[in-house]
C-alpha positions in Angstrom: 101.8 108.1 98.1 103.6 109.8 95.3 106.4 107.4 94.7 107.4 103.8 95.5 109.5 100.8 94.6 107.8 97.6 93.5 109.6 94.2 93.5 107.8 91.7 91.3 108.4 88.5 89.4 108.3 88.8 85.6 106.9 86.2 83.1 110.3 84.5 82.8 110.5 84.0 86.6 113.1 86.7 87.3 112.7 89.4 90.0 112.7 93.0 88.9 112.4 96.4 90.5 110.4 99.2 89.1 110.1 102.7 90.5 106.7 104.5 90.2 105.9 108.1 90.6 102.1 109.0 90.7 101.4 105.5 89.2 103.7 106.1 86.2 106.7 103.7 85.8 109.8 105.9 85.8 112.3 103.1 85.5 112.7 99.3 85.9 115.8 97.2 86.5 117.3 94.2 84.9 116.1 90.8 86.1 117.5 89.1 89.2 117.4 85.4 90.1 116.4 86.1 93.7 114.3 88.5 95.7 117.4 89.3 97.7 119.2 90.4 94.5 116.3 92.8 93.7 116.3 94.0 97.3 120.0 94.8 97.1 119.3 96.9 93.9 116.6 98.8 95.9 119.0 99.4 98.8 121.6 100.8 96.4 119.0 103.1 94.7 117.6 104.2 98.1 120.9 105.9 99.0 119.8 108.6 96.5 116.0 108.6 97.4 115.9 107.3 101.0 112.2 108.0 101.7 110.7 105.9 98.8 108.8 102.9 100.2 109.0 99.3 98.9 105.9 97.3 97.9 106.2 93.6 97.5 103.9 92.3 94.7 103.2 88.6 94.7 
């Protein structure tokens, strides 16, 4: 898979989204207090790249 979104929890406990292309981080978002906030960010971004998958990292 060439590109994907990852939702992860950072060291401070906030949820962030990063977009990877060929294993390289292209961008990451600000921190969100909930997974749903991070998911809303992905939903907004996916309007422009609708075929990028989401991978949940625990």
